[in-house]
N, C-alpha and C positions, 0 to 999 in steps of 0.2 A: 167925373165922367170924362172920358177921352173921346175926342172926335177927330176925324181926319177926312181929307178930301182926295178923291182919286179921279183921274181922267182916263177914260177908256176910249181907244180909237178902233173903229171897225168900219170898213168901207168909207173912209174919209168923213165919218161923222164922229164928232167928239161928244161924249156924254159924261157929265160929272156925277159921281155917286158919293153921297155923304154917308159914311158908316158911323154909327153911334154905339159905343159900348154900353150895354144895358146895366142899370143899377143892380148891384148884387150884394147880398148879405148872407151870412151863415148863422143859422139859428138851430140850436140843438143838433148840430152835425149835418143839417140839411142846407144845401146851397139853394138859395132862392133868388131868381132873376126876375126883374120887373119889365113890363112894357115900357116904351119910350116915355109914357106919361109919368113914370117913376112911382106910380101908386098901385097899379093893377099887376098882380102876379102873372108872370109869363111862364115860368117853369119852376119845378121843385124836385130835388133829388140829392143823393149823396155823391160826393166825388172822392175817389180813392187814388192816390198817386197821380193826381191830375187828370184822371179819366172818370167819366160817369160810371156809376156802379149801382146795381140793385134797381129798385123800382123808381121810375120817374113819371111826372105828370106835366102836361102843358095846358095852358089856359088861354081862352079868347080874351079880347080886350074888355068884354062885359063881365069877365070873371068866371064864366062857365067852363067846365072841363072840356078840352078839345081832344087830347090824346094821352094814352098811358102805355107804358111798356117797361121792360127790364133791360139792363145792360150787364154784361160780364166783361171785365177788362176793357171797357170802353166801346164794346161792340153790342149792337142791339140783338137780343135773343128772344126766343119764345113768341108768345102772342102779343101783338101790339093792337090796341083798340082805339078806334077813332069814334068820337061821339058827336051826335048832332046837337043843335043848340038847345034842345029840350032835355039833354042828358041821356038820350037813348043811344044804344050801340048802333053805329052807322056802318062800320066796316071792321073786320078782324083780319089782320095779316100775320102770317107765321113767318118769323125771321130766322127760323132754324135754331140750332143749339139747344141748350137746356135752360129753361127759366127757373129762377130760384124761388118763385112765389112772392106774394105781396107782403 
């Protein structure tokens, strides 16, 4: 795990931000990233030529599905769905382009 410390100056106020690279593993061609606790899945999807591709999912810290959508050549396309904590559809956003399906 790689960590670094940044200092941001804005209107004479210094703020230190610590960025932590998420634990990542590749299983059956899917890139899986984990929340900072290293145990709970944060996202899952395929990467092609260094860019997200196809169907992706993001999860809350409690493990419930938070968002899903498709990428083409690293760009979000088609319907992106946000779910509430009970797993019900909360919001649907159309990102344009053509979705490849699940």
